[in-house]
C-alpha positions as CSV (number, residue, x, y, z in Angstrom):
1,M,14.6,-14.2,-7.6
2,R,16.4,-11.5,-5.6
3,I,13.7,-9.1,-4.3
4,L,14.3,-5.8,-2.6
5,I,11.5,-4.3,-0.5
6,T,11.7,-0.8,0.8
7,G,9.3,0.3,3.6
8,A,9.5,-3.3,4.9
9,A,8.3,-2.1,8.4
10,G,5.0,-0.8,6.9
11,L,1.6,-2.4,6.4
12,L,2.3,-3.6,2.8
13,G,6.1,-4.0,2.9
14,R,6.2,-6.2,6.0
15,A,3.6,-8.6,4.6
16,A,5.5,-8.6,1.3
17,A,8.8,-9.5,2.9
18,L,7.1,-12.2,5.0
19,D,5.2,-13.8,2.1
20,L,7.9,-13.5,-0.6
21,S,10.8,-14.8,1.5
22,A,9.3,-18.2,1.4
23,D,10.3,-18.6,-2.3
24,H,12.7,-15.8,-3.0
25,A,15.9,-14.2,-1.6
26,V,14.4,-11.1,0.0
27,T,16.3,-8.0,1.2
28,A,14.6,-5.3,3.3
29,W,16.0,-1.8,3.6
30,T,15.6,-0.6,7.1
31,H,16.6,2.6,8.9
32,R,15.1,3.4,12.3
33,R,14.3,-0.1,13.5
34,P,15.0,-3.7,12.4
35,V,12.3,-5.7,10.7
36,E,13.5,-9.0,12.2
37,L,11.6,-11.4,9.9
38,P,13.0,-15.0,9.4
39,G,14.7,-15.5,6.1
40,V,14.8,-11.7,5.3
41,R,18.2,-10.0,4.9
42,E,18.3,-6.4,6.3
43,V,20.4,-3.6,4.8
44,Q,20.6,-0.2,6.4
45,A,19.4,2.6,4.1
46,D,18.6,6.2,4.9
47,L,16.2,7.4,2.1
48,T,16.9,11.0,3.0
49,D,20.5,10.5,1.8
50,P,21.1,9.7,-1.9
51,A,24.5,8.3,-1.1
52,S,23.0,5.9,1.4
53,I,20.6,4.6,-1.3
54,V,23.4,3.9,-3.7
55,T,25.4,2.1,-1.0
56,A,22.5,0.0,0.1
57,W,21.7,-1.0,-3.5
58,R,25.2,-2.1,-4.2
59,A,25.2,-4.2,-1.0
60,A,22.4,-6.4,-2.4
61,P,21.5,-5.7,-6.0
62,P,18.0,-7.1,-6.8
63,D,16.1,-8.5,-9.8
64,L,12.9,-6.9,-8.6
65,V,12.4,-3.9,-6.3
66,I,9.1,-3.1,-4.7
67,N,9.2,0.5,-3.4
68,A,6.7,0.6,-0.6
69,A,8.5,3.2,1.5
70,A,6.5,6.4,2.1
71,V,5.5,9.1,4.4
72,A,2.2,7.4,4.2
73,T,-0.5,9.6,5.9
74,L,-2.1,12.8,5.1
75,E,-1.3,14.3,8.4
76,A,2.4,13.3,8.5
77,S,2.9,14.6,5.0
78,A,1.2,17.9,5.8
79,Q,3.3,18.4,8.9
80,D,6.6,17.8,7.0
81,P,6.2,18.5,3.3
82,A,9.9,18.5,2.6
83,L,10.3,15.0,4.1
84,A,7.3,13.8,2.1
85,Q,8.8,15.2,-1.1
86,R,12.1,13.5,-0.3
87,I,10.7,10.0,0.5
88,N,7.7,9.9,-1.7
89,A,9.2,11.5,-4.8
90,D,12.9,12.1,-4.9
91,A,14.1,8.9,-3.3
92,A,11.6,6.9,-5.5
93,G,13.1,8.4,-8.6
94,E,16.7,7.6,-7.4
95,I,15.7,4.0,-6.8
96,A,14.1,3.8,-10.2
97,A,17.2,5.1,-11.8
98,L,19.3,2.4,-10.1
99,A,16.9,-0.3,-11.3
100,H,17.1,1.1,-14.8
101,A,20.9,1.0,-14.8
102,S,21.1,-2.5,-13.4
103,G,18.2,-4.1,-15.4
104,A,16.1,-4.7,-12.3
105,K,12.3,-4.5,-12.5
106,M,11.0,-1.5,-10.6
107,V,7.5,-1.5,-9.0
108,Q,6.5,1.9,-7.5
109,I,3.6,1.7,-5.0
110,S,1.4,4.8,-5.5
111,T,-2.1,5.7,-4.3
112,D,-5.7,6.3,-5.3
113,A,-5.4,9.7,-3.6
114,V,-3.7,11.2,-6.8
115,F,-7.3,11.9,-8.0
116,D,-9.6,14.7,-6.7
117,G,-12.2,12.3,-5.5
118,T,-15.2,14.0,-7.1
119,R,-16.6,11.2,-9.2
120,G,-14.8,7.9,-8.8
121,G,-14.5,5.0,-11.2
122,Y,-11.1,6.4,-12.2
123,L,-9.2,5.0,-15.2
124,E,-5.4,5.3,-15.6
125,T,-6.0,7.8,-18.4
126,D,-8.1,10.1,-16.3
127,A,-6.7,13.5,-15.2
128,T,-5.2,13.5,-11.7
129,G,-6.0,16.2,-9.1
130,P,-4.2,15.7,-5.8
131,R,-5.7,17.5,-2.9
132,S,-3.1,17.0,-0.2
133,V,0.7,17.1,0.2
134,Y,0.7,13.3,0.5
135,A,-1.2,12.9,-2.8
136,A,0.9,15.5,-4.6
137,T,4.2,14.0,-3.5
138,K,3.1,10.5,-4.4
139,L,2.1,11.7,-7.9
140,A,5.5,13.4,-8.1
141,G,7.0,10.0,-7.3
142,E,5.1,8.4,-10.2
143,V,6.5,11.1,-12.6
144,A,10.0,10.7,-11.2
145,C,10.1,6.9,-11.5
146,L,8.8,6.9,-15.1
147,A,11.2,9.7,-16.1
148,A,14.2,7.8,-14.6
149,N,13.0,4.4,-15.8
150,P,10.2,4.1,-18.4
151,A,9.9,0.3,-17.6
152,T,8.7,1.1,-14.1
153,L,5.4,-0.4,-13.1
154,V,3.4,2.2,-11.1
155,A,0.7,0.5,-9.1
156,R,-2.0,2.8,-7.7
157,V,-3.4,1.1,-4.7
158,N,-5.5,1.1,-1.6
159,F,-5.1,-1.8,0.8
160,F,-6.0,-3.2,4.2
161,G,-4.7,-6.1,6.4
162,W,-2.8,-7.1,9.5
163,S,0.0,-4.8,10.7
164,A,2.9,-5.2,13.1
165,T,1.5,-2.6,15.4
166,G,-2.1,-3.6,15.0
167,S,-3.2,-0.1,14.2
168,R,-2.2,0.7,10.7
169,S,-5.2,-0.6,8.8
170,L,-8.8,0.6,8.5
171,A,-9.8,-3.1,8.8
172,E,-7.9,-3.4,12.1
173,F,-9.7,-0.2,13.4
174,F,-13.1,-1.8,12.7
175,H,-12.0,-5.2,14.0
176,H,-10.6,-4.0,17.3
177,A,-13.7,-1.9,18.2
178,L,-16.2,-4.6,17.1
179,S,-14.3,-7.4,18.9
180,R,-14.9,-5.3,22.1
181,G,-18.5,-4.8,21.3
182,E,-18.0,-1.1,20.9
183,Q,-19.9,1.2,18.5
184,V,-17.8,2.6,15.7
185,S,-18.5,5.1,12.9
186,G,-18.2,4.3,9.2
187,F,-18.3,7.0,6.5
188,E,-21.4,6.5,4.3
189,D,-20.1,9.2,1.9
190,V,-16.6,7.8,1.1
191,W,-16.3,5.1,-1.6
192,F,-13.1,3.1,-2.2
193,T,-11.7,0.0,-3.8
194,S,-9.3,-1.7,-1.4
195,L,-7.5,-5.0,-1.6
196,Y,-6.3,-7.3,1.2
197,Q,-2.6,-6.8,1.5
198,R,-1.7,-10.4,0.5
199,D,-3.9,-10.3,-2.6
200,L,-2.2,-7.1,-3.6
201,I,1.3,-8.6,-3.1
202,E,0.4,-11.5,-5.4
203,L,-1.0,-9.1,-8.0
204,I,2.2,-7.0,-7.9
205,V,4.5,-10.0,-8.4
206,Q,2.3,-11.4,-11.2
207,A,2.3,-8.0,-12.9
208,A,6.0,-7.7,-12.6
209,G,6.4,-11.2,-14.0
210,H,4.4,-10.1,-17.1
211,D,6.8,-7.1,-17.3
212,L,4.0,-4.6,-17.3
213,A,5.2,-1.0,-17.4
214,G,3.5,2.3,-16.9
215,V,0.5,3.1,-14.6
216,F,-2.0,0.5,-13.6
217,H,-4.7,0.5,-11.0
218,A,-4.5,-2.4,-8.6
219,A,-7.7,-2.5,-6.6
220,S,-10.7,-4.6,-5.7
221,S,-13.2,-5.5,-8.5
222,D,-16.1,-4.0,-6.5
223,R,-16.5,-0.7,-4.6
224,L,-17.9,-0.1,-1.1
225,T,-18.4,2.8,1.2
226,K,-16.4,2.7,4.4
227,L,-19.6,2.1,6.3
228,A,-20.4,-1.0,4.2
229,F,-16.8,-2.1,4.6
230,G,-17.0,-1.9,8.4
231,R,-20.3,-3.9,8.3
232,L,-18.8,-6.5,6.0
233,I,-15.9,-6.9,8.5
234,A,-18.4,-7.4,11.2
235,E,-20.3,-10.0,9.2
236,V,-17.3,-12.1,8.2
237,F,-15.7,-12.0,11.7
238,G,-19.0,-12.8,13.4
239,Y,-19.6,-9.4,15.1
240,D,-22.7,-7.3,15.2
241,P,-22.9,-5.2,12.0
242,D,-25.3,-2.7,13.7
243,L,-22.4,-1.6,15.8
244,V,-21.0,0.2,12.7
245,R,-23.0,3.5,12.7
246,P,-23.3,5.8,9.6
247,A,-21.3,9.0,9.7
248,S,-20.1,11.7,7.2
249,V,-16.5,12.5,6.5
250,T,-17.5,16.2,6.5
251,T,-17.8,16.0,10.3
252,L,-14.0,15.3,10.8
253,G,-13.3,19.0,11.0
254,T,-9.6,18.7,10.0
255,D,-7.6,21.0,7.8
256,V,-6.6,18.1,5.6
257,A,-8.7,17.6,2.5
258,R,-10.7,14.3,2.4
259,N,-12.0,12.8,-0.7
260,H,-15.4,11.2,-1.2
261,R,-14.9,9.0,-4.3
262,L,-11.5,7.4,-4.8
263,D,-12.8,4.1,-6.3
264,L,-10.5,2.9,-9.1
265,D,-11.3,1.0,-12.3
266,S,-8.8,-1.9,-12.4
267,S,-10.1,-3.4,-15.7
268,A,-6.8,-2.7,-17.5
269,L,-4.8,-4.7,-15.0
270,A,-7.4,-7.5,-15.0
271,A,-7.2,-7.7,-18.8
272,A,-3.4,-7.6,-18.9
273,L,-3.2,-10.5,-16.4
274,G,-6.1,-12.4,-17.8
275,R,-7.8,-12.8,-14.5
276,T,-10.6,-11.3,-12.3
277,L,-9.3,-9.2,-9.4
278,P,-10.4,-10.1,-5.9
279,T,-13.5,-8.6,-4.2
280,F,-13.8,-6.9,-0.8
281,R,-15.5,-10.0,0.6
282,A,-12.8,-12.4,-0.7
283,G,-10.1,-10.2,0.9
284,I,-11.9,-10.0,4.2
285,V,-12.5,-13.7,4.3
286,R,-8.8,-14.3,3.7
287,M,-8.0,-11.8,6.4
288,Y,-10.3,-13.8,8.8
289,E,-8.6,-17.1,7.8
290,D,-5.2,-15.5,8.3
291,R,-6.1,-14.7,11.9
292,A,-7.2,-18.3,12.5
293,S,-4.1,-19.7,10.8
294,G,-1.7,-17.7,12.9
295,Y,-0.5,-15.4,10.1
296,R,-1.6,-12.3,12.1
297,S,0.6,-13.4,14.9
298,L,3.5,-13.9,12.6
299,V,3.1,-10.4,11.2
300,R,3.1,-9.0,14.7
301,S,5.9,-11.1,16.1
302,H,8.6,-8.5,15.6
303,P,7.1,-5.1,15.3
304,G,9.1,-2.8,13.0
305,G,9.5,1.0,12.7
306,S,7.7,3.6,10.6
307,L,9.7,3.5,7.4
């Protein structure tokens, strides 16, 4: 299968390119910096330029596109709302339209942040309520993709794992501090349902193979606070869980709205695929095993750029 991955320098996209290139013909769209992964073809694409998107698509038409490109943080999106709108929404819709015209399967990576975070346990049918520029533009991307291509699979996600820079994942944040014996804070009032990046990649490909369309939540089958997540990282990796100290997200003191409850209900995806989705513990154990096997080093061997 010919697979196109946008955002291949990012936390999810890089792992997807690395994993899927073992069995498929993978093309990565790059712009600022090369991805430089073995077996992955790179095509230059400037997502701020609609013409560049069309040219890059024609250079390597895919059977499946995983759009993981994003202005991916609350802070970066707030600092440049126009760029966030362009990358997270407008470009996503243009890619979905190209997929529709060519018969390719489109997977749009969205986020749990489209909800207001007041109660958690969100279903796909629940009302959204984005509280940041990032969340609003990612929700606009969902709308744009489904309008241009109703067969789009929109995956609302939260994920962790090993990154090229070693600093893009909450799990890495905990791991690095704990490995040095340092105390670190974990929010006891923030709940989430995060998947290990490689588990998420497998789910996405499986869902695309089932030709699922519309919005699905792709998240862990259990929920944790970020405090409990940090302590579970410590337990699995053999560090001291007491180094992870309880804290409240309300103490951050930033102008960017932070949500308390973004845990997703993924039962619809589990039912559609006929399987149980991974737990936090299973993902962290796999992350630990990937460090031991050398996968972490492989991810970091050729650090990429930001988009």
